[in-house]
N, C-alpha and C positions, 0 to 999 in steps of 0.2 A: 691691288694694294690692300693693306689690312687696316681696318678701323678698330680702335679700342675706345669704347664709350660706356662709362659706368654711370651715366645720368639717369634720372628718374622720368618725370613727366612734366614738361614745360616747354617754353619757347625754344630753348637750345635743342631739345629733343626733336621738336618739329623741324628745325633746320637740318639736323642730322638726317632725318628721314628724307627731306627734300633733296639733300645733296646725294645720298646713296642712290636714290631713284634717278636723279639727273645723270649721274655718272654711269649708272647701269644702262640707261637709254642711249648713251654715247659709246657703249661697248667696253667700258672699263670693267675688268674682272675684279671682284671684291670679296673679301671675307670680313666679318664683323664679330667682335667680341663684345657682348653686352650683358647687362644684368639679367638675372632670371625673372621671368614673369612680366616682361614689359608689354603693355597693351598695344604698343605700336609695332611689335615684332612682325605681324603679318604684312605690314606695309613695305618692309624691306626684304622679306623672304624671297621674292622673285628676282632680286638683284644682288644678293650676297649670301654666301654660305655662312651660317651663324654658329658661333660657340657661345654658350651661356656660362657666366661666372660672376660672382659678386666681389671677388678679389679682396676679401676682408683682411684686416691686419692679423687676426688670429683665426686661421682656417686652413684646411688642407689645400684649398685653391691657391693660397698664397705661395705654396711650394710647387704645386703641380702645374698651375697655369703658365709660369715662365718657361717650364720645360716644354709645354705644348707649343708655345709661341716659337721657341727656338727650332723645334721640329717643323713647324709650319713654314718658317722662313727657309730652312734648309731644303725642304722638299718642294715647295711651291715657287721659291725665288721671286718674291714680289719686288717691284721697283721701290715702293715706299710703304711706311707704316705711320699711321696718324693717330696720335693720342689726343683725345678730346678732353681738355681740362687737366689740371695738375695730377690728379690721382691716376688717370690713365697713362700719363707720360712716364710714371714710375715703372710701367711694364715694358717700355721700349728696351731693346737689347743693348748691351754695352758694346758689342762688336758692330762695327760700321759696315755691315753687309747690305743694308738698305738705307734709303734716305729717310732719316728719322725726323718726323714732324710733330710738333705740339701745337694744338689749336687752342687759343684763348678767346673766350667770349666775355671775360671779366678781368678785373685788375688783380693780379696775384700779389700776395703779401711779400713773397720772396721768390728766389730762383731755385730753391732746394730740389724741387721735383723735376728739374729739367737738365740734369747732369748728362743724360744720354741723348739730348735733342740736338739735331743739327740746325734746324730752322724752326723758329716760332712763327706761327700764323696768327695775326691779331685781327679781329673783325672791325676795329676802329683805329684811326690814327692815335687817339688818346691812349689806348692800351699799349700800342707800340712805343710811344714816347715814355710811358710809365716803365716798361721793362728795360728800355735803354737807361733810364735814370737809376734802375736797380743794379745796373752793371752788365747787362747782356751785351756780348760782343760777337756772337755768332750770327747765322743767317736770320733775317727778319723780313717779313712781308705782310702787308695789309691786304686782306681779302674780306670784303664784307659779305653779308648774307643776301639771299634772295628769297622770295616767297612765290607761291603759286599765284600767277596773275589771272587765272581763269575766273570769270564772274560766275557766281552760283545763285541758285534760287534761294530767297530768304525763307527761313522757317516761319510758319504761321504764328502770329502773336498769340492766338488762342491756345497754342500748344503750351505756352507758359502763363496762361490765364492773365493775359494782358489785353486791355481794351484797344480797339482800333482807334486811330486818330489822336492818341495822346503822344507827347514827345517821349522818345525812348533813347536812353543812353545805354550803351553796351561797353563792357570792359572784359578783358580775359587775362589769364595767367595763373601762376601758382599763388595760393593764398598764404603769402608770407608778409611780414610787417613792412618790408621795404617797398612793396608794390603799391602801398597807399590806397587800398580799396576802402579803408575807413574814410578817407577824404571824400570819395565819391558818394558814400552813404550819407555823410554829413551835409553834402551839397543839396540833397533832396529836401532838407528842412526848409530851404529857401526857394525850392523849385516846386511849387504846388502843381499837382496833376501831372508830374513828370515821373516816369518809371525807369528803373535801373535793372539791367540783367548783368549778373556776374558769372562768367563762364570759366570754370576751373575748380580746383580743390586744393586743400593743403591744411597746414597746422592752424591757421588763423580762422578757419571757417566758423567754428563755434563762437569765437569772439565777434566776428562780423555779424553773425545772426543776432547775437545778444545786443550789439550796438544798434542794429536797425530796429529792434523792439524798444530799446531804451529811448530812442529818438522819436518813436511813434511813426516810423516810415516803413515798417516791415510789410505792410499791405501793398507797397509799391516796389519792393525789392524781390527779385527772383534769382535764386541760386540754381544755375543750370547744370552744375556738376562738370566733371572733366569730360571734354569732348575731343576725340581724336581728330575731328575736323570741325573747328569752330566757325568756319566761314559762313554757314547759313545763319548763324546767330548774329555775327557781325553785319551781314548783309541786311538784316532786319532793322538795324539801328538808324536813327536820325543823326546821332553824333556818337563818336567813339571817344572814351576817356582813358588816358594813361597817366596815372598819378604817382608813379614811382619816385622815391627819394633817391634811388641809385639805379640807373638803367644804362649799362654800357652801350647797348645799341637800341633795342626796342623793336623786336620782330613783329609785335602786335600792331605797331603803327603801319608797317609794310602791309600786313594783312588787311587792315582797314582801308588803306589806299587802294589795294587791289579790288576791293568791293565798292570803290567810289563812295566811301563814307567819310565825312569831314572829321578831323581829329583835334581834340584839345589835349595837350600834353605838358608835363612839367619841363622846366629847364634843367633836366638832368643830363648826364654826359652825352648819351647817344642823340637824343632829340636836338640838343644844341649844335651838334655836328651837321645833321642833315635836314633839319626843319628850319623854315624861315617864317617868322611870325607874320600872319596875314597873307602869305603867298601859298604855302602848302599845308597850313594848319594854324592853330593858335597856341601860343606858349604862355604858361603861367608859372609863377614861382612855386617851388616845392612846398607842399603843405598848405597852400593858399586856397582855402575853401571858397572864399568870396571870388577869387579869380576864376575858379572852375564854374561857379554859378554864372558869372558874367559871360564867360566863353560859351557855355551851353546856351544861354539865352540869345546871344548874338547869332549863333549858327542856326538856331531853330527859327529865329524871327527874320533874319536877313538872308533870303534865298540867293541873292546875287553873291554875297560873301561866301556862303556855303558852296556854291557852284565854283567860285574862283579857287578856293583852297582845295576842292576835290580835283579840279583840273591840274593844279600845281602839284598835288600829291601823286597823281598818275604820271606826270612828266618826270618827277624825281625818281619814282619807282622804276620806270622803263629805261631811264638813262644811267642811273647809278647802281641799280640792284637787279640786273637782268640775269636770268638763269643761264643763258648762253655764255655771257661774259665771265661770270663767276666760275662756271664749270670749266671753261677753257683755262682759266688762270690756275685752278687747282690741278688740272691735268698736266699743264706745262711744269708746274712745281714738282709733281710726283716724278716726272722724268728727269728733272735737273740733277746734276751731280754735285753735291756739296763738297767742300774742301776735304772733309774727313774721308769721303769715298775716293776722291782723286789721289789722296796719299796712299790709300790701300791698293789701288789699281796697279 
């Protein structure tokens, strides 16, 4: 099968890497069309033949790449082609010689990019319902994400100049406004002697650094930068914080559960679907600094509560987000014959 993925560096890209590796381990032959210069390319190279292109609106690639894709389909005859997010779906061929799939990890504004898609794959029921309301009438399937459930050794706190024995909050993701990292920084004002690690990078980094200085907490905030494997940083945490104002799923929560770290998250779209307050984590309102302060305090002070939500998170992870189950569902979907192909046959 052929993947088309023009994403950069974030949670969606981590799941793309996980899925390519999982499918490769199960014998699926894959090719992948990705942006140039992706730092995660080496992680998928053993499992997929790679073509690099940025597929910009004004570029030679915009003309040449569709020709390469048509030749690839003609010569290789894959069962399916999967476009990751709207931009990639525009590259799917108009002729229905393969099962043309579009994967959505967020809520699209419209359906304009999906004219050549036979089946949309949505990673939450909320996204699926949204595209139905937009008027989608073709194939639709909900397949959620999975994450690597292997426990890893925590990075040493001294590596980020953090004292032993102090409460440590960790969060990760792209530094964009909707991720709410500013809320976590603001919570430190009320959390004396608590430290915060932010794992990631992005356009908001300078603003977040300035905010931590402005609030007088910069000595307790560590910017760890983008990490291809954030798990050792997450494993070092006492609590994981996810403060997004808009979060269709929340891969980072799954990663925290896998490392048996308790989670405080906003009542955004994804967490409201799969988290249960007090059972597998704590939920607070979007933008509620005081709510995060209370949640962090409860989980660091009440070991029984922390243990209960950790156990609940692990149960939810293994029952609803397993690699084996998600991989098999994708493989079955790749081999399915949509109506467009049945008419051609």
